[in-house]
N, C-alpha and C positions, 0 to 999 in steps of 0.2 A: 039714968044712965047705967047704974049697976044692974037693974032689972034687965036691961037690954043685953048686957054682957052675959049674965047668967042664962038668959033665954037662948042666946046664940050658942053658948057652950053646950047646953042641954040638947039643942037641935042637932048639932054636929055629932054628939055622942050617940044619939038615937039613930042617926043616919048610918053611922059606922056599925052599930049593932044590927040594923036591918040588913046591911050588906053581908056581914058575917053569917047571919042566919040563912040568907039565900045561898051562900057558898056551901055551907054545911048541908043544906037540903039537897043541893045538886050532887055533892059527894056521896051522900047516903043513897040517893037514887041510882047513881052509877054503880055503887057497890051491890045494891040489890039486883040490878039487871045482870051484872057480871056473875054473881053467885047463881042466879037463876039459869043463865046460859051454860055455866059450868055443870050444874046439876042436870040440865037437859042432856048434855053430852054423856055424862056419867051414866045416866039411865039408859041411853042408847047402847053404851058399851056393855051393860049388863046382859044384853041379849046375845052377845057374841060368845062363842065357845072359848075355852081356855086357849086352845091352839090358834084361834082366830085373833088373839091379842098379840100382834107382831111387836117384838121388842125393838125399841128405837124411839127417837124424838121426832115430833112432827108427823107421826103416823096416824092412820085411821081417819083421815079427813074425808074419805068417801062415805063414812057411816052417816046416815041421816041424823041430823042433830049435832054433828061435830064439824061443821064447816068452819073454815079459818076466819072469815070476816064476820063481824057483828055490827050491824048498821046502827043499832040503838046507842052505841058508845062512841065517843070521839076517838077516831083511829083505833077502834076496837078490833082485837084479834083473839083467836083461841088456838091453843095447841095441846096436843095429847102426847104424853110420854109414857112408855111402858118399859119397865126394867124388870129383869129376871133376878129374883133374890136367891132362888135355888130351883131345882127341877120341878117342884110342885107349887111354886108361889111366885106371883108377879105383882109388882107394884104399879098401879095405874094413877097418873097425875093428869088433871085437866087444869090448864092455866089460861085465864082470861086476862088480857092486858088492854089498857086504854090510856090515853093521854089526858091527864088532869092539869090544871093550871100550875101545880107544883112539880110536875114531871110525870113519868110513867108510873102507873099504879097497877098492881096485880091482885087477882083473887085466885087462889089455888085450892082445888079439892083433890084429895088423895085417898085411895083405898087399896086394898089388896085382894087378889083373886087367887083361889086355890084350885088345884087340879084334883083334889080329893073329893 
């Protein structure tokens, strides 16, 4: 009887460990896809001139590689924000968001572009 209880306890623990490993794997895959899609957009933005980087939020969605929806992620979306820090410097942020079981998750890449 004791062996049966120990076997059942071990089986339940192993099943929980397997479930957590699968959830961690899915989270890692989603983060990898989000980072890749943010980098894809950031690379497309490198081809724009300094003047072509329009200051604002949710801009530049017409640039190839910067579309707003991302099909590989659950409720995945991408946004681009350009802020002017001074006359010759702009801050560019690409945010990829998706819905995870614990709530909304983001991956953000940020860089600066100079007019010099």
